[in-house]
Structures are given as structure tokens and as C-alpha cells.
Rosetta silent file (secondary structure, phi, psi, omega in degrees, C-alpha in Angstrom):
SEQUENCE: SATEPTRDAVLIKEYGGIHIKNALTGEEQRELWRITKPRVADPANRATGFSNFFVSEKNGKGKRTPEFDAYGTMLFKVAAEELVKQMPSESECSAEPSYKRLHDIWTGKEAVQLDQIFGNYYRPDAKLMNHCDSDEILFTMSVALGDDCDFAIGKPTGRRGRMSERNGKEYNIRMKCGDAIFFDGGLVPHEVKRVIPDTAPAWWGKEKVEHGSRCVVIFREGAQDFYKNRLGAR
SCORE:     score description
SCORE:     0.000 S_00000001
   1 L     0.000  159.636 -177.754   29.248  221.383   50.843 S_00000001
   2 L   -70.208  149.354  174.765   29.557  224.119   48.263 S_00000001
   3 L   -69.939  133.979  178.849   28.180  227.550   49.128 S_00000001
   4 L   -60.964  135.172  175.081   24.813  228.309   47.637 S_00000001
   5 L   -60.228  149.391 -176.303   25.012  230.982   44.846 S_00000001
   6 L   -82.797  142.480  179.236   23.623  234.323   45.983 S_00000001
   7 L   -67.467  139.093  176.983   20.114  235.484   44.912 S_00000001
   8 E  -145.746  150.638 -177.240   20.405  238.448   42.508 S_00000001
   9 E  -130.226  136.138  176.470   17.662  240.244   40.564 S_00000001
  10 E  -115.435  122.291  178.468   17.748  242.159   37.193 S_00000001
  11 E   -89.784  130.751 -179.091   14.858  244.542   36.614 S_00000001
  12 E  -107.302   84.070 -165.888   13.590  244.635   32.972 S_00000001
  13 H   -65.343  -36.183 -173.146   11.843  248.069   33.583 S_00000001
  14 H   -62.534  -24.760  178.448   10.454  248.485   30.008 S_00000001
  15 H  -123.191   13.644  179.739    8.131  245.580   30.637 S_00000001
  16 L    67.325   26.503  178.129    7.765  245.358   34.367 S_00000001
  17 E   -92.041  154.929  170.663    9.819  242.246   34.519 S_00000001
  18 E  -140.981  122.430  171.227   12.248  240.892   37.127 S_00000001
  19 E   -93.788  116.018 -178.151   14.694  238.069   36.433 S_00000001
  20 E   -99.455  102.659  176.110   15.539  236.450   39.841 S_00000001
  21 E   -77.448  136.963  179.920   18.781  234.572   39.553 S_00000001
  22 L    56.506   47.139 -177.132   19.055  231.691   42.097 S_00000001
  23 L   -72.764  -27.573  175.594   15.488  232.360   43.392 S_00000001
  24 L  -112.642  138.725  172.927   15.419  228.832   44.742 S_00000001
  25 L   -68.156  164.761  173.661   18.121  227.080   46.731 S_00000001
  26 H   -54.983  -40.393  179.720   19.412  223.638   45.553 S_00000001
  27 H   -63.078  -46.742 -175.602   17.216  222.047   48.199 S_00000001
  28 H   -66.951  -34.069  179.967   14.168  224.033   47.199 S_00000001
  29 H   -65.516  -45.310 -176.451   14.731  223.132   43.469 S_00000001
  30 H   -70.343  -36.195  178.811   14.809  219.403   44.297 S_00000001
  31 H   -69.890  -38.271  171.297   11.754  219.627   46.535 S_00000001
  32 H   -60.579  -40.779 -178.628    9.764  221.487   43.843 S_00000001
  33 H   -74.836  -27.587  176.812   10.716  218.912   41.361 S_00000001
  34 H   -63.871  -37.408  178.350    9.838  216.147   43.766 S_00000001
  35 H   -82.039  -27.135  174.952    6.208  217.323   44.038 S_00000001
  36 H   -69.940  -47.955 -169.593    6.151  218.218   40.271 S_00000001
  37 H   -41.185  -46.184 -175.212    7.564  215.019   38.926 S_00000001
  38 H   -69.398  -10.709 -178.956    4.439  212.824   39.307 S_00000001
  39 H   -95.305   -4.690 -168.838    2.491  215.214   37.186 S_00000001
  40 L   -96.179  129.700 -176.940    4.934  215.191   34.367 S_00000001
  41 L  -104.876  152.139  174.537    4.593  213.033   31.213 S_00000001
  42 L   -59.295  118.333 -175.133    7.374  211.834   28.900 S_00000001
  43 L   -81.314    7.106 -167.057    7.539  214.419   26.105 S_00000001
  44 L   -50.424  -40.741 -172.249    9.055  211.997   23.498 S_00000001
  45 L  -108.870   13.713  176.050    6.144  211.881   21.021 S_00000001
  46 L   -74.050  131.840  179.718    4.682  215.319   21.563 S_00000001
  47 L   -66.975  -29.029  177.970    4.528  217.441   18.427 S_00000001
  48 L   -74.305  -17.246 -171.712    5.184  220.639   20.366 S_00000001
  49 L    90.208    0.193  175.537    8.333  219.219   21.859 S_00000001
  50 E  -151.399  156.077  175.780    6.933  219.378   25.307 S_00000001
  51 E  -102.610  155.481 -179.861    4.234  217.903   27.600 S_00000001
  52 E  -122.933  162.434 -174.583    2.180  220.175   29.787 S_00000001
  53 E  -147.215  153.407  178.908    0.605  219.606   33.331 S_00000001
  54 E  -124.228  127.536  171.509   -1.937  221.468   35.474 S_00000001
  55 E   -95.270  -54.367 -177.184   -1.760  221.688   39.285 S_00000001
  56 E  -124.485  126.165  179.802   -4.521  224.342   39.957 S_00000001
  57 E   -88.328  151.207 -172.633   -6.860  225.315   37.177 S_00000001
  58 L   -64.873  161.634 -178.210   -7.676  228.939   36.464 S_00000001
  59 L    60.787   31.389  171.977  -10.752  230.813   37.834 S_00000001
  60 L    66.739   17.971 -179.741  -10.577  228.717   40.999 S_00000001
  61 E   -80.931  139.993  177.475  -11.791  225.565   39.435 S_00000001
  62 L    86.106  170.440 -177.959  -10.660  222.395   41.184 S_00000001
  63 L   -80.281  157.736  168.734   -8.887  222.141   44.619 S_00000001
  64 L   -84.286  163.304 -179.449   -5.759  224.126   45.571 S_00000001
  65 L  -119.457   99.702 -161.372   -2.566  222.348   46.236 S_00000001
  66 H   -62.615  -39.953 -178.287   -1.006  223.848   49.465 S_00000001
  67 H   -57.259  -46.093  179.547    2.628  222.595   48.756 S_00000001
  68 H   -66.216  -44.938 -178.684    2.596  224.344   45.275 S_00000001
  69 H   -57.334  -40.855  179.545    0.699  227.407   46.659 S_00000001
  70 H   -62.054  -40.948  173.842    3.450  227.828   49.328 S_00000001
  71 H   -66.286  -45.233  175.999    6.092  227.998   46.606 S_00000001
  72 H   -54.198  -50.724 -179.682    4.085  230.519   44.540 S_00000001
  73 H   -60.147  -54.375 -176.390    3.377  232.721   47.454 S_00000001
  74 H   -55.957  -45.897 -177.633    7.070  232.675   48.607 S_00000001
  75 H   -70.719  -30.992  173.451    8.299  233.522   45.079 S_00000001
  76 H   -66.399  -38.887 -175.614    5.894  236.465   44.642 S_00000001
  77 H   -73.262  -33.602 -179.609    7.098  237.813   47.992 S_00000001
  78 H   -69.229  -39.543 -176.949   10.839  237.248   47.001 S_00000001
  79 H   -62.972  -43.266 -176.686   10.147  239.182   43.768 S_00000001
  80 H   -57.435  -49.201 -176.376    8.396  241.974   45.844 S_00000001
  81 H   -61.514  -49.621 -175.518   11.499  242.078   48.188 S_00000001
  82 H   -68.744  -32.090  177.064   13.985  242.280   45.290 S_00000001
  83 H   -66.115  -46.386 -173.185   12.002  244.958   43.526 S_00000001
  84 H   -67.138  -30.075  174.919   11.816  247.188   46.592 S_00000001
  85 H   -55.124  -38.796 -169.768   15.655  246.855   47.160 S_00000001
  86 H   -95.941  -37.960  179.672   16.038  248.492   43.775 S_00000001
  87 L  -129.294   81.046 -175.537   12.939  250.661   43.496 S_00000001
  88 L   -73.265  -20.226 -172.333   11.904  251.629   47.101 S_00000001
  89 L   -77.013  121.473  173.807    9.708  254.578   45.892 S_00000001
  90 H   -61.744  -43.779 -179.376    5.925  253.685   45.761 S_00000001
  91 H   -58.028  -43.073  176.682    5.364  256.512   43.264 S_00000001
  92 H   -63.227  -41.370  179.339    8.004  255.057   40.998 S_00000001
  93 H   -70.214  -41.103 -170.299    6.439  251.545   41.125 S_00000001
  94 H   -59.374  -18.288  179.831    2.900  252.858   40.612 S_00000001
  95 L   -75.176  -16.606 -172.991    3.446  253.827   36.979 S_00000001
  96 L  -118.264  114.548 -179.706    4.082  250.118   36.135 S_00000001
  97 H   -53.143  -41.342 -170.700    1.171  247.615   36.885 S_00000001
  98 H   -74.454  -35.543  177.027    3.455  244.732   37.455 S_00000001
  99 H   -76.878  -29.101  173.438    5.714  246.634   39.931 S_00000001
 100 H   -62.142  -46.634 -175.972    2.713  248.265   41.577 S_00000001
 101 H   -58.703  -47.398 -173.813    1.273  244.796   42.214 S_00000001
 102 H   -73.598  -35.575  174.929    4.577  243.562   43.869 S_00000001
 103 H   -59.209  -41.329  177.781    4.904  246.848   45.845 S_00000001
 104 H   -66.696  -32.272  177.434    1.394  246.289   47.210 S_00000001
 105 H   -72.061  -39.849  178.075    2.362  242.761   48.193 S_00000001
 106 H   -55.548  -51.632 -175.821    5.554  244.132   49.860 S_00000001
 107 H   -71.205  -21.533 -173.991    3.553  246.633   52.046 S_00000001
 108 L    97.882   -7.184  177.413    0.901  244.130   52.943 S_00000001
 109 L   -57.008  -35.401 -175.036   -1.733  246.222   51.060 S_00000001
 110 L  -131.785  139.901  171.351   -2.433  243.154   48.848 S_00000001
 111 L   -90.444  158.680  174.664   -2.073  239.417   49.489 S_00000001
 112 L   -71.390  131.107 -174.042   -0.764  237.127   46.799 S_00000001
 113 L  -115.490   74.227 -179.329   -3.861  235.671   45.035 S_00000001
 114 E   -64.646  130.319 -179.908   -2.629  232.547   43.100 S_00000001
 115 E  -109.505  -37.335 -168.707   -5.297  231.572   40.523 S_00000001
 116 E  -148.500  136.179  172.942   -3.516  228.961   38.333 S_00000001
 117 E  -132.596  126.407 -178.079   -0.435  226.722   38.564 S_00000001
 118 E  -154.421 -177.108 -179.429    0.728  224.806   35.538 S_00000001
 119 E  -174.846  174.817  179.945    3.890  224.037   33.537 S_00000001
 120 E  -128.033  142.749  177.879    5.707  222.553   30.588 S_00000001
 121 E  -119.542  112.913 -166.383    8.271  219.787   30.415 S_00000001
 122 E   -96.384  140.708  169.237   10.619  220.241   27.477 S_00000001
 123 L   -78.722  169.506 -177.900   12.674  217.843   25.294 S_00000001
 124 L   -65.780  -20.633 -175.537   16.215  219.125   24.523 S_00000001
 125 L   -98.183    5.105 -166.592   15.171  220.084   20.944 S_00000001
 126 L   -89.155  155.644  172.303   11.988  221.917   21.899 S_00000001
 127 L  -129.539  167.216  176.205   11.115  225.675   21.549 S_00000001
 128 E  -130.035  116.500 -175.970    8.205  227.756   22.489 S_00000001
 129 E   -58.407  156.176 -179.242    6.966  230.174   19.820 S_00000001
 130 E   -65.348  125.224 -177.320    6.700  233.920   20.482 S_00000001
 131 E  -159.675  165.737  164.742    3.261  234.641   21.916 S_00000001
 132 L  -109.523  150.054  175.074    1.070  236.609   24.443 S_00000001
 133 L   -99.358    6.040 -177.612   -1.271  234.565   26.603 S_00000001
 134 L  -173.504  174.865  169.608   -4.197  237.084   26.827 S_00000001
 135 L   -99.899    5.753 -176.375   -5.499  240.569   26.128 S_00000001
 136 L  -124.092  163.068  174.642   -5.487  241.156   29.892 S_00000001
 137 E   -63.708  130.547  176.124   -2.784  241.525   32.493 S_00000001
 138 E  -135.684  104.182  176.945   -1.623  238.168   33.960 S_00000001
 139 E   -76.280  129.141 -166.400    0.992  238.564   36.647 S_00000001
 140 E  -130.345  131.268  167.409    3.165  235.485   36.140 S_00000001
 141 E  -120.102  116.657 -174.646    5.978  233.795   37.951 S_00000001
 142 E  -112.612  121.318 -176.819    7.863  231.269   35.869 S_00000001
 143 E  -111.366  132.050 -176.139   10.408  229.038   37.609 S_00000001
 144 E   -96.390  141.619  172.653   13.084  226.954   35.775 S_00000001
 145 E  -130.281  144.757  172.327   14.220  223.416   36.611 S_00000001
 146 E    83.855 -136.198 -175.249   16.786  221.312   34.876 S_00000001
 147 L   -69.670  154.779  174.548   18.825  222.460   31.785 S_00000001
 148 E   -59.455  152.627  167.126   19.295  226.064   30.973 S_00000001
 149 E  -139.978  163.799  175.853   17.251  227.808   28.254 S_00000001
 150 E  -103.330  110.248 -173.765   17.398  231.005   26.315 S_00000001
 151 E  -106.993  136.724 -178.535   14.133  232.928   27.141 S_00000001
 152 E  -131.490  148.255  176.683   13.142  236.198   25.439 S_00000001
 153 E  -132.294  145.506  173.447   10.549  238.793   26.176 S_00000001
 154 L   106.413  -25.716 -176.177    9.325  241.881   24.284 S_00000001
 155 L   -66.579  134.277 -176.401    9.655  240.901   20.609 S_00000001
 156 L   -62.792  144.078  178.574    6.471  241.834   18.695 S_00000001
 157 L   -77.652  -21.875 -169.954    4.252  238.898   17.836 S_00000001
 158 L    84.551   -2.768  179.000    3.059  240.433   14.553 S_00000001
 159 L   -74.396  127.785  178.772   -0.571  240.019   15.556 S_00000001
 160 L   -82.597  159.000  170.790   -2.647  242.998   14.321 S_00000001
 161 L    71.595   30.182 -179.630   -5.308  244.772   16.224 S_00000001
 162 L  -121.551   84.671  178.459   -3.895  244.085   19.701 S_00000001
 163 L   -57.798  -26.467 -174.149   -3.630  247.455   21.353 S_00000001
 164 L   -81.518  -19.574 -176.249   -2.712  245.869   24.633 S_00000001
 165 L   -63.298  131.708 -179.337    0.448  244.051   23.515 S_00000001
 166 L  -101.702  100.121 -172.950    3.551  245.478   25.102 S_00000001
 167 L  -131.053  175.503  174.248    6.432  245.075   22.684 S_00000001
 168 L   151.318 -111.820 -176.241    9.547  246.784   21.336 S_00000001
 169 L   -71.825  133.650  176.636   13.053  245.941   22.370 S_00000001
 170 L   -81.109  129.057  171.103   13.721  242.219   22.784 S_00000001
 171 E  -108.518  134.051  170.322   15.401  241.100   26.041 S_00000001
 172 E  -105.531  134.236 -168.283   17.205  237.780   26.090 S_00000001
 173 E  -131.933  124.528  178.477   17.428  236.089   29.304 S_00000001
 174 E   -90.435  114.723  176.078   19.525  232.857   30.204 S_00000001
 175 E  -100.452  116.313 -178.214   17.241  230.948   32.617 S_00000001
 176 L  -103.826  166.383  176.643   19.125  228.547   34.734 S_00000001
 177 L   -54.139  127.807 -179.894   17.884  225.957   37.187 S_00000001
 178 L    89.074   -1.744  171.042   16.403  227.692   40.188 S_00000001
 179 L   -81.569  150.242  176.628   16.013  231.009   38.340 S_00000001
 180 E  -134.837  151.135  171.099   12.582  232.673   38.206 S_00000001
 181 E  -128.834  129.472  178.098   11.123  235.450   36.137 S_00000001
 182 E  -103.994  138.407 -175.476    8.172  237.595   37.144 S_00000001
 183 E  -169.581  169.333  172.024    6.452  239.382   34.242 S_00000001
 184 E   -87.076   98.691 -179.266    2.981  240.080   32.613 S_00000001
 185 L   -70.335  -22.302  177.766    2.521  236.859   30.769 S_00000001
 186 L   -76.691  -41.576 -172.213   -0.726  238.183   29.338 S_00000001
 187 L  -109.794  -19.653 -174.960    0.420  241.316   27.501 S_00000001
 188 L  -100.912  119.929 -177.286    4.194  240.851   27.088 S_00000001
 189 L   -62.275  147.092 -178.586    5.307  238.598   24.325 S_00000001
 190 E  -150.942  152.470 -178.835    7.593  235.672   25.343 S_00000001
 191 E  -158.021  157.838  171.099    9.251  232.648   23.914 S_00000001
 192 E  -105.903  111.145 -171.355   11.679  229.909   24.620 S_00000001
 193 E   -74.131  -46.692 -178.715   14.403  230.169   21.839 S_00000001
 194 E  -166.276  146.276  171.132   16.252  226.990   22.801 S_00000001
 195 E   -86.417  138.290 -178.430   17.080  224.513   25.575 S_00000001
 196 E  -107.550   91.426 -172.923   20.769  224.149   26.241 S_00000001
 197 L   -51.446  150.913  171.969   21.314  220.326   26.916 S_00000001
 198 L    63.221   32.909  174.418   23.780  219.191   29.745 S_00000001
 199 L  -117.382    7.267 -178.841   23.674  222.369   31.761 S_00000001
 200 L   -82.990  164.566  173.260   21.623  221.191   34.651 S_00000001
 201 L   -57.406  158.655 -176.917   22.801  220.465   38.187 S_00000001
 202 L   -59.601  -30.637  178.406   24.234  216.985   38.756 S_00000001
 203 L   -67.756  -29.254 -174.693   21.074  215.682   40.507 S_00000001
 204 H   -57.225  -39.104 -175.189   18.815  216.327   37.562 S_00000001
 205 H   -62.995  -27.911  178.909   20.046  213.531   35.329 S_00000001
 206 H   -89.406  -24.813 -173.910   19.064  210.909   37.706 S_00000001
 207 H   -98.255  -14.763 -175.589   15.776  212.443   38.736 S_00000001
 208 L   -69.912  163.305  169.721   14.266  213.765   35.528 S_00000001
 209 L   -82.079  141.588 -175.134   11.486  212.133   33.527 S_00000001
 210 L   -46.351  141.047  172.470   12.745  210.265   30.410 S_00000001
 211 L    69.024    6.884  174.788   13.392  212.164   27.202 S_00000001
 212 L  -101.359  160.381 -177.390   13.091  215.484   29.006 S_00000001
 213 L  -127.405  -41.661 -179.822   15.578  218.345   29.504 S_00000001
 214 E  -145.707  151.397  178.360   13.916  221.168   31.414 S_00000001
 215 E  -126.106  145.139  172.398   10.713  221.867   33.302 S_00000001
 216 E  -122.122  135.110  177.891    9.079  225.233   33.935 S_00000001
 217 E  -113.574  133.922 -171.264    6.545  225.612   36.669 S_00000001
 218 E  -119.552  122.392  176.957    4.216  228.702   36.296 S_00000001
 219 E  -110.360  129.589 -171.742    2.389  230.474   39.151 S_00000001
 220 E  -141.452  133.844  175.344   -0.231  232.953   38.019 S_00000001
 221 E   -83.980  171.542  178.760   -2.633  235.408   39.580 S_00000001
 222 E   -61.552  161.818  176.075   -6.070  236.107   38.099 S_00000001
 223 E   -66.484  135.015  175.372   -6.512  238.318   35.075 S_00000001
 224 E  -111.289  133.666  179.779   -6.482  242.139   35.515 S_00000001
 225 L   -62.108  116.687 -172.695   -8.176  244.382   33.151 S_00000001
 226 H   -55.134  -52.890 -173.844   -5.652  246.093   30.930 S_00000001
 227 H   -66.243  -43.575  174.750   -7.575  249.202   30.150 S_00000001
 228 H   -53.101  -52.762  174.692   -8.761  249.711   33.721 S_00000001
 229 H   -60.854  -42.517  177.896   -5.169  249.517   35.007 S_00000001
 230 H   -62.396  -41.460  176.813   -3.798  251.825   32.367 S_00000001
 231 H   -65.663  -42.000 -178.966   -6.468  254.467   33.054 S_00000001
 232 H   -65.578  -27.750 -178.817   -5.820  254.077   36.791 S_00000001
 233 H   -77.076  -16.732 -170.332   -2.070  254.699   36.451 S_00000001
 234 L   -79.343    0.000    0.000   -2.452  258.027   34.822 S_00000001
């Protein structure tokens, strides 16, 4: 069998992001899709171009799903490990809330506290408009399955009166099947610019839900107060 691609991480320091290439092995990708697929609806008639699904609702509502929690916890720990390889200094990490969070997970000072697990299942023609999810910090792990997409973070949303929005330089990221990105989905603008059809691994074509092209599974911790974190970091 072919050798698995090596995991590699790119830090996006301006926004506290980490793009983890090959975060999941081929086997892990298929297993995550196996447990996700029963929750996914055909997106053919969706005005947005994608269907969405919820595994665990936010604020602890509803039951946890251990299989999904295990993936989310593992991926947060992988992100922490990859961060510390490149930024071992605690003081360097402490100036950035997202990196401080991962460093605290790495040292065992804090445990991963998954609050919400959900996702979107995209048609090949779908996009996701540039947006922020909150006025609070939301530590987010987004995992890609299926076809590649062009994902961007940092472009200003144009919304006025949002002191908390972290924007400026736009970073474009090619998210491939098995890639993950850790970032603050609350305050950092993000968008899916396009899906790139026929780029998925061979297994995807037989196992995907009809009319879909890519799936994203999102693991998220509870909201953190932006202003409190900012004051604490000074």
C-alpha cells in the first residue's frame, strides 16, 4: 500500500491559526465519514448550496457522542503538538489567545472542552460567504473530507461597529481531504471560496451522499470573552 503522506503544519500567526496538512490518515478519514454520513442530507435543493448537520449542540444541550468527541479531542491535541514543535516558548504563545489555549492543552494545564460538533455538506458549486461566527472567541477545529476547497481567513467582513473582528491580510488555504484548520471562528473572518470537484481520494466517489462534493466537520469549544482575554494577555 502507498505510504501515508506526512503530517505538516503551517502557522498563520497573524490570526492564531494552524493549517494541519494530513491531520487524519486515510483510515481515519474514512472512519470519520462512516460515523458522519448517516447525519448528512442530500444538498441538491438547498438554496445555500450545502446541507448542515448537528452532532452535539452548543452550551451542553443534548447528549455527547463519544466517537465524535474522541476525534475532536485528538485533533485539538494534534494542533497543540504541532504548535509546540514550532513555538515551544510559553511566553511567545501567551500573547495569542488561540496559541495560549493550545499550549495549555499541551502542558496538561487545561483539558479539551468540546462544546459543539456540527458541519456542512457542500455541492460542487457551493460557496460560504465571508463571515465571523460571534463577537466572542470560539476555538474551532475544522476538518475537511471529500473534494478540495479554497478556504480563506482574515478578509474584513465590512461589518461596522465590530471592535472584536480580527482582520487584515487575507490568507488563502487549500484544504484537502484529511486536512484540518484550528482558528478562532468567532472573531476571525472566514469563507469557502470554491469547491474543486474531482480532487477527492478514490474511496470518496463510492461512499459520498448524492449530489455532494465535500464535507466539513467542525469541533468547537465554548465561547471565551474577547475583552477579558485581551486584557488578560497584556
